[in-house]
N, C-alpha and C positions, 0 to 999 in steps of 0.2 A: 343511868338516866342521872342528871347532875340537877342540881338547881341553882338559882341565880350567883352560887356563890364559888361556882365548882364541885359544890360536894355531893359525893355518891349518895342518893336516895332507893337507887336499886340496880342491882345486879344478877340476872339469870344467872345458870347452874352455867349454858356453854362460854359465856363472859366468865365467870371465873375459872374454870377450865383450862383456859387457854390462856388467862393471862397471872395462869397458879396462883388465887388469892381467894380466901372464904367470904363469900358473899355475908355473910352475917359481920363478919368482924371490918369490910372495910367501909360498912353505912357509915354516911356524917363524914370520911375522910374527905379530904381533898383527893381529885383526882390523878397529879403528882404523886402523894404517897400511895395510892394502888398502884397503880400505873409509872414509873419513874422515866417520864420523857419528857425533856421540854418541847420538844415539835409539837407533842399531842396536847401538851398545855397551850401552846400557844393557838391552835388550832380552836380548843375548847371556848378561848377567849371570843375567837373571832365569832365564832356559831353565839355565844353570850348577845353577842353584839349586832347579831343579825344574818352572816354570813356564812352559810354551807360550805365545808370542803371535804373532798375527797380526794384520796389517795393512799400511796403505800408507809408502812410505817414498820422499823427495823429496832426491835430492842435486844439487846445482850441479856442474857441470863447464863444460868451453870451448865447448858447445855450446850451452849452457844448464840449467837445471830438468830432470830426469826422473823418471817418478814410476816406483815397483817396487811390485808387491805380494808383502810380504816374511813369510815364515813360519818361524819361529822353535824347533826344538823338543831338549828337553834327551836326548841320547844316555844309556842307563841299562843297567846290568851286573846279572845277577842275582847275590849274592853267594852264594858255595858254601855257606857256611858258615849263612848263614841266607837260604833260598829266598824267604820275604816279603816280602823288602828289596833295592829297587833301588838300585844306586846310580851315582850320573850319574857318565859319564866324559868326556864333552864337550855339544858341543854341533853341530846339524845345522841351517846356512840355507838354505832356496828360497827363489828369486827369481824374477817373472816382469816384464820390460819392459814398464809399460803404458803408454808415454809415447805413443805413436801410437793407441793405441786409445781413450783420453782426448780424442786432438785430433779423433779423428773423433766422438767424443760429443759434444764442445761444440760442433763444424761442425754436427751434426744440430739441437742446441737451438738453435744461433743462427738457422738455416735454418727453421726453424719462427718463431719471433719472427720472424723479417724477411718470411715469407710472409705471415704471418696482419696483420703488419702492413700489407704491399701491399695487401690482398685487404681489409680492412677499412676501408681511408682511401674506396676509391672506392665500395664497396658502401654507407657510410653515407651518403655523399654523392650517390649515384644514390637511394638511400631517401627520404631529405629534402624532395628534387627532386622526386620523384615523387607525394608528400605533397602538398607544395606545390600543385601541379598539379590532383589530386584535388579538394582541396579549395577551388578557386578557378573560377568561371567565365569569369574574363578571360580571352581569348583572348592577352592578350599573355603574359599570366604562361606559360602553356605553349608559345607562341614563343620564350621568353628561355628556362626550362630546359628542354626537351625535349631541343635541342641539346648542350646541359652532361652529360642523361645520358649521350647517345650517346656524347659522349668518354668518358664513366667506364668505359663498355660497351667501348669499345674498349680502354681502360689493363686491364682486366682482360682482354680477348682477348689483349692481345700477352706478360701474364707468364705464362698458362697457356702460348702457344705457346716461350716461353723456357722453360718446363718439360718442355715435350715434346722439345722440343732439346738440353736436358742430358741427360733418361733417354737419347733414343739416344744422344749422344754418348758418355756414360760405357760404351755396351755397342757403343763402336764402330761405331756405324752414322753415317756423318755423307755421307749420299749428294750427289755433285758432279754436274753437269753439264758437263764441259771445254767449254771454245771458246777459240780466237785472240781474243784482244781486246785493244786498246791501251789502256794503264791508263788515259788521261785520259778516254777516255770513258766510263770509271766513275764516277771520282771528283769531274769539274768538274760534272755535274749534281747529284751529292751537295751538295757545297761551296756550288753558286748555290741549293741548298731553304733551307738552313740561313742565309742571307743574312738572312729576314726576321726569324727568331728573333735573331740577335746584333745585330740593328739596337737590336730592341727593347731590348736588353740592355744598349746601350752596348758593344758588343766588335768588337774587329774582327777580320774573319776574311778570311782572304786565302790566293789558292792560288798555289803557286809550282811551276814545271816547266821543268826545265832539259831534261829530254828526254822523249820519249811511249813509254815500253818498253813492249814486246808480252811478253805472259803467256799461258798455256796458264789460265785459271781458271774457276770457276764463278762468272759475270759475279752472282748476286745474290748468293753466298754472301761473297763479298768485298766486295760495295756493304753487306752488312750488316756488315761491320767495319769500315768507314770512318765507317757512322752510326753506332755505338756509339762511336766514340771522339771523333767531333768532338762526338756529343750531349754527353758525359763532361765534354768538356774544356769546352764552354761551359756547362755547370755549375758548374763547380768555378772559373770564371773570372768574377773580378768588375766589375765598369763599369767600363772607360778602358780595362780590361785589349786579349788580343788573342791570338788563336787561328791558328795557321799550318799549313799542311797541304803538304806535299811531296810532289812525287814525280820521282823520279832512279831511276839505276841507279850499280851498284857490282860491278864483275867478271862473275858471270853471273847477276845480281839482281837485280831492282826492287825499289825502296823506297818505302815508305809513311810517311810520318813526320807525325805529329799531336801538335803542340807548342804548349802554352798558358803563360798569365804568372800564372795564379791561384795556388790558394794549397797546393797542391804536397801530396804523400805522403808520412806519417811515416816517417821509417829501419825503426822496427819492423815498418812493415805493406809494407813492397814486395816484400817475398821472400812475399808470400801473396797477392797482389792477382788472379794467377791462379788460385786455387783457388775450387774449387765454394764455396759461400754465404759465400764470404768479405766482410766489408762492414768497410770504414773508420769511424772513428766519426762516427755522425752529426752531433753537435754541433759540426761543425767548417763547416756550412754545410746554414741551415735548407731550403735547397730542393734540399738532396742526399738523397734516399731509393733502394731499392733492392734488389732478394734477395738480390744478391753473386753472380748466374748472368749479367751480360751479359761481362766479360772474361773470363771462365772458356769460355763460350763462341765468344769471338774467338780465344782461345787455340788452343782444340780445330779451330775452320775451318783458322786459318793452318798447325795441323800437318796436316790433313789436304791440303794442298795442299804440302806437303811443305818449308814454308815452315817460320819462327821468327817472333817477335814478341820485341822487350826493351823495357823503360821507364828511364828516369834523372827524378829529380824531389831537386829538394829544397827543403825545406818553406818557404812562402812565396815562394817563386820559380817556383814550374811545375813543368809534368810534359812530358814525351816520350816518347811511343811509337814503334818502329820496326819495322815488319813489313817483311821479308823474303822476296820467291817467286824463286821459280826461273823466268829467262826463257824464253820460248819459243826451240825449238833454234835457230832460222833469226835468232833475234835477238841470241845469245849471240857473244863475239869467240873469233875461233877462234887 
């Protein structure tokens, strides 16, 4: 609440929290001292002139831009001598921090755009190839295109499966079938299976193992994590680059590291890459695409195992993901 000179007479704890000031310290200050915004000052002046306003307000702070829904109203008082006249005694500012709400809305819109793109591409390809097969009596055309149609159907199925897994994870349902396994028995076959893809692209793919840690995990889920990380590394690493997968231990944890010499991740994107539907700029590499679900699912699988995942990256110098999982009790150092 403000007086006729736009000086603060009252600020509740909620206002202090969202504008990052102390209520007692701002009492008596001009509004622009407490909330440095020329736009808000102008709207306060309008309110003191009797005109209310509603609209967004963007403020830049230490943590970046924040967006508020702001309503500014004049505070009036009926004159004792002239009951029909209401004099403006000050103004009141009502504010709601909508930063997180808008971020969720942007993520939703980005998700719809990404999924539409991911669905449209294989559907269009499959439709075109089927039309070609139907319009040609040549068996060679059928033999050429039908396997490709099947590949596109598999691609659609994989995307739908990711959406289902994301929905389950979001509801807290990540079912695990735990068993004692040697980490090498999970990782080595996956690295070997990616060999042809790496060779075709001209990328060196290696597995380094100092030890063979024993863990209690869901073998298929951890395999899903490793597949996703290696696949991402290969897609973002150009020819003559390298992808190194390492299995190690540190204290009471097993470590799976996937490091590449690829194009890296922009600094501004690093805090967000494990968020649902977040997609790093598609223009960085022509072959890179996705709905922004893979890394979110990876993190949820690791979290469900009471582990953690971290990432380090420098633009143009590669990326390293490190997954940490608790060792099985008998493998821990006493």
